[in-house]
SEDODO-396495 format. One record per residue (C-alpha): residue number from 1; chain; x, y, z. Coordinates in steps of 0.2 Angstrom, whole numbers, plus 5000, padded with zeros to 4 digits. Each point is the difference from the previous one (the first is absolute). Layout:
SITE,NUM,A,X,Y,Z
...
//
This chain:
SITE,1,A,4510,4907,5058
SITE,2,A,5000,4997,5021
SITE,3,A,4994,4986,5005
SITE,4,A,4994,4990,5015
SITE,5,A,4996,4981,5006
SITE,6,A,4982,4996,5002
SITE,7,A,4996,4990,5016
SITE,8,A,4989,4983,4997
SITE,9,A,4987,4997,5013
SITE,10,A,5010,4991,5012
SITE,11,A,5011,5015,5001
SITE,12,A,5014,4994,4991
SITE,13,A,5008,5012,4987
SITE,14,A,4997,4995,4982
SITE,15,A,5015,5003,4987
SITE,16,A,4995,5011,4987
SITE,17,A,5017,4996,4989
SITE,18,A,4995,4980,5002
SITE,19,A,5003,4991,4984
SITE,20,A,4989,4987,4995
SITE,21,A,4994,4991,4984
SITE,22,A,4983,5002,4992
SITE,23,A,4992,4993,4983
SITE,24,A,5000,5010,4988
SITE,25,A,4981,4998,4996
SITE,26,A,4997,5010,5018
SITE,27,A,5009,5014,4995
SITE,28,A,4991,5015,4993
SITE,29,A,5006,5014,4991
SITE,30,A,4994,5017,5006
SITE,31,A,4989,5009,4987
SITE,32,A,5005,5017,5007
SITE,33,A,5019,4995,4993
SITE,34,A,4997,5001,4983
SITE,35,A,4993,5019,5003
SITE,36,A,5012,5006,5009
SITE,37,A,5015,4990,4988
SITE,38,A,4994,4995,4986
SITE,39,A,4995,4982,4994
SITE,40,A,5015,4987,5001
SITE,41,A,5007,4999,4983
SITE,42,A,5011,4986,4991
SITE,43,A,5013,5010,4997
SITE,44,A,5020,4999,4998
SITE,45,A,5000,5006,5021
SITE,46,A,4988,4987,5004
SITE,47,A,5010,4990,4989
SITE,48,A,5016,5002,5010
SITE,49,A,4990,4995,5016
SITE,50,A,4996,4984,4995
SITE,51,A,5017,4995,4996
SITE,52,A,5007,5008,5015
SITE,53,A,4988,4990,5010
SITE,54,A,5001,4984,4990
SITE,55,A,5021,5001,5003
SITE,56,A,4999,5007,5018
SITE,57,A,4984,4998,5007
SITE,58,A,4987,5011,5010
SITE,59,A,5010,5008,5012
SITE,60,A,4988,5014,5005
SITE,61,A,4981,4991,5005
SITE,62,A,4986,5008,4996
SITE,63,A,4989,5010,5011
SITE,64,A,4983,4995,5004
SITE,65,A,4985,5008,5009
SITE,66,A,4992,4990,5013
SITE,67,A,4985,4996,4985
SITE,68,A,5017,4995,4988
SITE,69,A,4998,5015,4991
SITE,70,A,5019,5004,4991
SITE,71,A,5006,5017,5010
SITE,72,A,5017,4997,4992
SITE,73,A,5005,4986,4987
SITE,74,A,4990,5004,4985
SITE,75,A,5011,4998,4990
SITE,76,A,5009,4985,5009
SITE,77,A,4985,4992,4998
SITE,78,A,4997,5004,4982
SITE,79,A,5018,4991,4997
SITE,80,A,4998,4984,5011
SITE,81,A,4984,4997,4990
SITE,82,A,5008,5000,4983
SITE,83,A,5013,4990,5010
SITE,84,A,4986,4986,5005
SITE,85,A,5003,4999,5018
SITE,86,A,4987,4994,5011
SITE,87,A,5002,5010,5016
SITE,88,A,5010,5015,5004
SITE,89,A,5008,5007,5016
SITE,90,A,4990,5014,5007
SITE,91,A,5000,5011,5016
SITE,92,A,4984,5003,5006
SITE,93,A,4994,5017,5007
SITE,94,A,4987,4996,5014
SITE,95,A,4995,5020,5005
SITE,96,A,4996,5002,4981
SITE,97,A,4986,4995,4990
SITE,98,A,4996,5005,4984
SITE,99,A,4977,4997,5003
SITE,100,A,4993,5014,5008
SITE,101,A,5018,5010,5001
SITE,102,A,4998,5019,4995
SITE,103,A,5019,5000,5001
SITE,104,A,5004,4988,4989
SITE,105,A,5005,5011,4983
SITE,106,A,5011,5011,5013
SITE,107,A,5009,4982,5009
SITE,108,A,5001,4992,4984
SITE,109,A,5010,5016,4996
SITE,110,A,5012,5000,5013
SITE,111,A,5004,4981,5000
SITE,112,A,5007,5003,4979
SITE,113,A,5013,5016,5002
SITE,114,A,5013,4992,4995
SITE,115,A,4991,4996,4983
SITE,116,A,5006,5005,4982
SITE,117,A,4985,5011,4995
SITE,118,A,4991,5010,4987
SITE,119,A,4999,5020,5000
SITE,120,A,4979,4993,5002
SITE,121,A,5006,4989,5013
SITE,122,A,5008,5012,5009
SITE,123,A,4987,5014,5000
SITE,124,A,4986,4986,5005
SITE,125,A,5011,4994,5016
SITE,126,A,5005,5019,5005
SITE,127,A,4979,5005,4999
SITE,128,A,4995,4985,5010
SITE,129,A,5011,5006,5014
SITE,130,A,4995,5011,5013
SITE,131,A,5007,5018,5001
SITE,132,A,4996,5014,5010
SITE,133,A,4996,5018,4989
SITE,134,A,5011,5011,5009
SITE,135,A,4995,5018,5006
SITE,136,A,5009,5011,4988
SITE,137,A,4995,5015,5010
SITE,138,A,5011,4998,5014
SITE,139,A,5015,5003,4986
SITE,140,A,4991,5016,4996
SITE,141,A,4996,5006,5016
SITE,142,A,5018,4998,5006
SITE,143,A,5007,5009,4985
SITE,144,A,4989,5012,5003
SITE,145,A,5004,5003,5020
SITE,146,A,5008,5014,5000
SITE,147,A,4990,5010,4992
SITE,148,A,4986,4999,5013
SITE,149,A,5003,5013,5011
SITE,150,A,5006,5015,4988
SITE,151,A,4991,5014,5001
SITE,152,A,4994,5005,4983
SITE,153,A,5003,5019,4993
SITE,154,A,4994,5006,4984
SITE,155,A,5010,5014,4988
SITE,156,A,4996,5013,4994
SITE,157,A,5012,5002,4985
SITE,158,A,4994,5017,4991
SITE,159,A,4999,4994,4984
SITE,160,A,5005,4986,4986
SITE,161,A,5014,4994,4993
SITE,162,A,5007,5005,4982
SITE,163,A,5008,4991,4989
SITE,164,A,5009,5011,4987
SITE,165,A,4994,4992,4983
SITE,166,A,5015,4997,4989
SITE,167,A,5006,5015,4988
SITE,168,A,5002,4999,4981
SITE,169,A,5018,5003,5001
SITE,170,A,5001,4982,5011
SITE,171,A,4989,4989,4990
SITE,172,A,5014,4991,4988
SITE,173,A,5007,4998,5017
SITE,174,A,4985,4990,5005
SITE,175,A,5000,4992,4985
SITE,176,A,5016,4995,5001
SITE,177,A,4995,4993,5019
SITE,178,A,4983,4992,4995
SITE,179,A,5012,4990,4987
SITE,180,A,5013,4993,5013
SITE,181,A,4983,4995,5010
SITE,182,A,4990,4989,4988
SITE,183,A,5018,4992,4996
SITE,184,A,5001,4993,5017
SITE,185,A,4980,4997,5004
SITE,186,A,5006,4982,5002
SITE,187,A,5009,5005,5018
SITE,188,A,4988,5011,5005
SITE,189,A,5000,5008,5014
SITE,190,A,5016,5010,4995
SITE,191,A,5012,5010,5011
SITE,192,A,5004,5018,4996
SITE,193,A,5018,4995,4999
SITE,194,A,4997,4988,4985
SITE,195,A,4990,5009,4987
SITE,196,A,5014,5015,5004
SITE,197,A,5013,4988,4993
SITE,198,A,4992,4993,4986
SITE,199,A,4997,5019,4994
SITE,200,A,5019,5002,5001
SITE,201,A,4999,4986,4986
SITE,202,A,4993,5016,4987
SITE,203,A,5000,5015,5011
SITE,204,A,4985,5011,4998
SITE,205,A,4998,5019,5002
SITE,206,A,4993,5004,5016
SITE,207,A,4991,5014,4992
SITE,208,A,4999,5009,4982
SITE,209,A,5013,5013,5000
SITE,210,A,4995,5019,5001
SITE,211,A,5008,5014,4990
SITE,212,A,5014,5003,5010
SITE,213,A,5020,5001,5000
SITE,214,A,4998,4983,5005
SITE,215,A,5004,4983,4988
SITE,216,A,4985,4985,5000
SITE,217,A,5015,4990,5007
SITE,218,A,4998,5009,5017
SITE,219,A,4983,4993,5002
SITE,220,A,5006,4980,4995
SITE,221,A,4997,4989,5015
SITE,222,A,5015,4993,5007
SITE,223,A,5005,4989,5015
SITE,224,A,4999,5014,5013
SITE,225,A,4989,5003,5015
SITE,226,A,4992,5016,4991
SITE,227,A,4993,4987,4987
SITE,228,A,4996,4989,5011
SITE,229,A,4989,5012,5010
SITE,230,A,4992,5007,4982
SITE,231,A,4996,4981,4999
SITE,232,A,4993,5000,5016
SITE,233,A,4987,5016,4999
SITE,234,A,4994,4994,4981
SITE,235,A,4997,4985,5006
SITE,236,A,4990,5007,5014
SITE,237,A,4989,5009,4987
SITE,238,A,4997,4988,4988
SITE,239,A,4993,4988,5012
SITE,240,A,4988,5012,5009
SITE,241,A,4996,5005,4981
SITE,242,A,4998,4984,4994
SITE,243,A,5011,5001,4987
SITE,244,A,5013,4988,5010
SITE,245,A,4990,4984,5007
SITE,246,A,4998,4999,5019
SITE,247,A,5006,4982,5002
SITE,248,A,5016,5001,4991
SITE,249,A,5010,5007,5013
SITE,250,A,5000,4991,5019
SITE,251,A,5009,5007,5017
SITE,252,A,5003,4983,5010
SITE,253,A,5009,5009,5014
SITE,254,A,4982,5005,5004
SITE,255,A,4990,4987,5005
SITE,256,A,4982,5000,5001
SITE,257,A,4986,4986,5005
SITE,258,A,4983,4998,4999
SITE,259,A,4988,4988,5006
SITE,260,A,4989,4986,4989
SITE,261,A,4983,4997,5002
SITE,262,A,4985,4994,4991
SITE,263,A,4983,5010,4995
SITE,264,A,4990,4981,5001
SITE,265,A,5003,4981,5006
SITE,266,A,4997,4999,4978
SITE,267,A,5016,5012,4997
SITE,268,A,5011,4989,5013
SITE,269,A,4995,4982,4991
SITE,270,A,5001,5006,4983
SITE,271,A,5018,5007,5004
SITE,272,A,5005,4984,5008
SITE,273,A,4994,4987,4989
SITE,274,A,5007,5012,4986
SITE,275,A,5018,4997,5006
SITE,276,A,4996,4981,5006
SITE,277,A,5014,4990,4996
SITE,278,A,5009,5013,4989
SITE,279,A,5019,5006,5003
SITE,280,A,5007,4983,5004
SITE,281,A,5020,5000,4997
SITE,282,A,5011,4988,5005
SITE,283,A,5018,5005,5010
SITE,284,A,5012,5000,4986
SITE,285,A,5012,5001,5010
SITE,286,A,4996,4986,5010
SITE,287,A,5012,4988,4991
SITE,288,A,5015,5010,4997
SITE,289,A,5016,4997,5006
SITE,290,A,5001,5019,5006
SITE,291,A,4990,5012,5010
SITE,292,A,4998,5016,4989
SITE,293,A,4996,5018,5006
SITE,294,A,5000,5015,4992
SITE,295,A,5004,5016,5010
SITE,296,A,4997,5020,4994
SITE,297,A,5002,5013,5006
SITE,298,A,4986,5012,4998
SITE,299,A,4983,5000,5001
SITE,300,A,4999,5007,4979
SITE,301,A,5007,4983,4996
SITE,302,A,4984,4989,5007
SITE,303,A,4991,4998,4986
SITE,304,A,5013,4997,4988
SITE,305,A,5007,4987,5013
SITE,306,A,4986,4992,5004
SITE,307,A,4998,4997,4980
SITE,308,A,5016,4991,4998
SITE,309,A,4995,4989,5013
SITE,310,A,4984,4995,5000
SITE,311,A,5003,4986,4987
SITE,312,A,5013,4992,5011
SITE,313,A,4991,5002,5015
SITE,314,A,5018,5008,5009
SITE,315,A,4995,5011,5016
SITE,316,A,5007,5019,4998
SITE,317,A,5003,5013,5014
SITE,318,A,5001,5020,4997
SITE,319,A,5010,5006,5010
SITE,320,A,4996,5019,5001
SITE,321,A,5019,5003,5003
SITE,322,A,5011,4992,5014
SITE,323,A,4986,4987,5009
SITE,324,A,4999,4994,5018
SITE,325,A,5000,4984,5009
SITE,326,A,4983,4993,4995
SITE,327,A,5002,4999,4982
SITE,328,A,5016,4990,5002
SITE,329,A,4993,4990,5012
SITE,330,A,4985,4994,4989
SITE,331,A,5012,4997,4985
SITE,332,A,5011,4990,5010
SITE,333,A,4985,4989,5008
SITE,334,A,4993,4997,4981
SITE,335,A,5017,4994,4994
SITE,336,A,4997,4988,5015
SITE,337,A,4984,4993,4997
SITE,338,A,5005,4997,4982
SITE,339,A,5014,4987,5006
SITE,340,A,5011,5006,4987
SITE,341,A,5018,5000,5003
SITE,342,A,5006,5018,4994
SITE,343,A,4990,5016,4996
SITE,344,A,5001,5010,4984
SITE,345,A,4997,5019,5002
SITE,346,A,4996,5011,4985
SITE,347,A,5002,5018,5006
SITE,348,A,4995,5014,4991
SITE,349,A,5006,5019,5003
SITE,350,A,5006,5016,4997
SITE,351,A,5019,5001,4993
SITE,352,A,5001,5014,5012
SITE,353,A,5010,5000,5019
SITE,354,A,4986,4993,5009
SITE,355,A,4994,4989,4985
SITE,356,A,5017,4990,5001
SITE,357,A,5000,4999,5017
SITE,358,A,4983,4994,5003
SITE,359,A,5003,4986,4991
SITE,360,A,5013,4995,5008
SITE,361,A,4992,5002,5018
SITE,362,A,4986,4989,4993
SITE,363,A,5012,4986,4998
SITE,364,A,5010,5003,5018
SITE,365,A,4984,5002,5008
SITE,366,A,4995,4981,4991
SITE,367,A,5014,4994,5005
SITE,368,A,4998,5006,5019
SITE,369,A,4985,4991,5000
SITE,370,A,5011,4983,4995
SITE,371,A,4993,5000,4982
SITE,372,A,5012,4993,4989
SITE,373,A,4998,5013,4988
SITE,374,A,5005,5005,4982
SITE,375,A,4998,5017,4994
SITE,376,A,4998,5004,4980
SITE,377,A,4998,5020,4999
SITE,378,A,4991,5001,4984
SITE,379,A,4997,5019,4997
SITE,380,A,5006,5015,4997
SITE,381,A,5016,4993,4996
SITE,382,A,5014,5010,4988
SITE,383,A,4995,4989,4985
SITE,384,A,4986,5004,5002
SITE,385,A,5004,5019,5002
SITE,386,A,5010,4998,4983
SITE,387,A,4989,4986,4989
SITE,388,A,4985,5013,5002
SITE,389,A,5009,5016,5003
SITE,390,A,4990,5004,5015
SITE,391,A,4997,5020,5006
SITE,392,A,5008,5001,5014
SITE,393,A,4989,5007,5018
SITE,394,A,5005,5018,5001
SITE,395,A,5002,4999,5019
SITE,396,A,5018,4993,4998
SITE,397,A,5007,4990,5016
SITE,398,A,5003,5015,5015
SITE,399,A,5014,4999,5010
SITE,400,A,4992,5004,5014
SITE,401,A,4993,4981,5002
SITE,402,A,5010,4989,5010
SITE,403,A,5001,4989,4986
SITE,404,A,5005,5010,4986
SITE,405,A,5020,4999,5001
SITE,406,A,4997,4978,4998
SITE,407,A,4987,5005,4986
SITE,408,A,5015,5009,4991
SITE,409,A,5013,4988,5004
SITE,410,A,4990,4986,4996
SITE,411,A,4994,5008,4981
SITE,412,A,5012,5012,4996
SITE,413,A,4987,5016,5002
SITE,414,A,4986,5007,5008
SITE,415,A,4988,4999,4986
SITE,416,A,4983,4991,5003
SITE,417,A,4989,4991,4990
SITE,418,A,4981,4994,5006
SITE,419,A,4989,4984,4994
SITE,420,A,4987,5012,4996
SITE,421,A,5011,5005,4986
SITE,422,A,4999,4979,4993
SITE,423,A,4986,4997,4988
SITE,424,A,4989,4989,5010
SITE,425,A,4998,4988,4987
SITE,426,A,5017,4997,4999
SITE,427,A,5003,5000,5020
SITE,428,A,4987,4987,5001
SITE,429,A,5009,4991,4987
SITE,430,A,5014,4998,5011
SITE,431,A,4992,4994,5013
SITE,432,A,4991,4987,4994
SITE,433,A,5019,4995,4991
SITE,434,A,5009,5001,5016
SITE,435,A,4983,4988,5007
SITE,436,A,5003,4988,4985
SITE,437,A,5018,5000,5003
SITE,438,A,4998,4992,5020
SITE,439,A,4986,4987,4995
SITE,440,A,4998,4985,4992
SITE,441,A,4991,5003,4985
SITE,442,A,4997,4982,4994
SITE,443,A,4990,4998,5018
SITE,444,A,4992,5016,4998
SITE,445,A,4992,4994,4985
SITE,446,A,4995,4986,5008
SITE,447,A,4992,5010,5015
SITE,448,A,4989,5010,4986
SITE,449,A,4995,4984,4990
SITE,450,A,4991,4994,5017
SITE,451,A,4993,5015,5007
SITE,452,A,4992,5003,4981
SITE,453,A,4992,4981,5002
SITE,454,A,4994,5005,5016
SITE,455,A,4993,5017,4995
SITE,456,A,4988,4989,4986
SITE,457,A,4995,4990,5013
SITE,458,A,4994,5015,5012
SITE,459,A,4992,5005,4983
SITE,460,A,4989,4985,5001
SITE,461,A,4997,5000,5016
SITE,462,A,4994,5016,5001
SITE,463,A,4989,4997,4984
SITE,464,A,4995,4984,5011
SITE,465,A,4995,5011,5015
SITE,466,A,4989,5012,4989
SITE,467,A,4990,4988,4990
SITE,468,A,4996,4991,5016
SITE,469,A,4997,5016,5011
SITE,470,A,4982,5005,5002
SITE,471,A,4997,5016,5010
//
């Protein structure tokens, strides 16, 4: 906190940092301190402070108001009282008094920024500090600015959109799709590609065969474009007719935005109090020896990667193919802010010309930003293809691709496999295993234990606030 010298009646400046000795009997603890930080306790920390002062003396004088109330040093005062001192070194702020001072709570908090505080102390201190409530409408207006001068035209489309119901012949196909969607419920919203590959484990008939010269196998679901398009059509009809949840499939390539507003002040207060002191997490990577991040090729992997990374607070990025400079710039900035010596980048991409080259490009791009990085591409790999018997992409590598020849030389063929062919829970475990392989798990366990103790502190504080607040 900025300070300035005060001036005496003869015009000479008084030094606010001057140290003098004052009898302990003339020093008064500030009652507000107990409300902010709780009563000073005889605990292990206090015993350590008493022992330190006994051995080394009191290096930091107490800071008092001009009417001799403690601004900073309540624990030190308690410690020297236990040691039986008669007087103590102090600095007296002649520009601050407790009596008649409506700002005293705030000033007391400002003089104690270095204290190790409980969750309750931090909350009370934060509420006492002055803060402006921002006008959030300016952000809404800025986002909507582009629409201000657009002329509206009402369209006459003539008739409503019609969705053909699923026929009886296709109901067994629908039932097979419903079972797949239900089995992947933990990973909703899904992509249609994920459903497609899951169906290939036990391919159903796309429709019951008619009496014809064709064998039933002609209608079997296959790993080809025709079957995939049949699945797309089926899912559109099933969602509109309520046979499949509208929430189970998403299209992350088409972002949407809505505005959060409230029906009343009461609704806003209830929302804020419901989340008060909730959602606390320690950065579980802070004390780790390496900076770890995950990079995935496409939006359809967002839910899977998030599920794998959240428990370790590992950052991740979704590429949607080859990335522009901002992705690598921000990743490099996170590495530098971590103060770690090396970075591990865990990569998830298709086994095709673009997927393999994308992984290489990620490492080269970070190196260009002077990041000492070790890259690990954990999916899709030849070992996974063989172990799980993965169905290949029905679109093989095209010889028109600029990366085709290097891919064939590297892999020995033009067959391709998509990440969506991997079972989602399997991929989650692969990412977790790669993260843990680059972590010190003893440090991780200790951080998790500390976080749980902090959460219990928060739970107690929340309960105490609820018991004392009156509306």
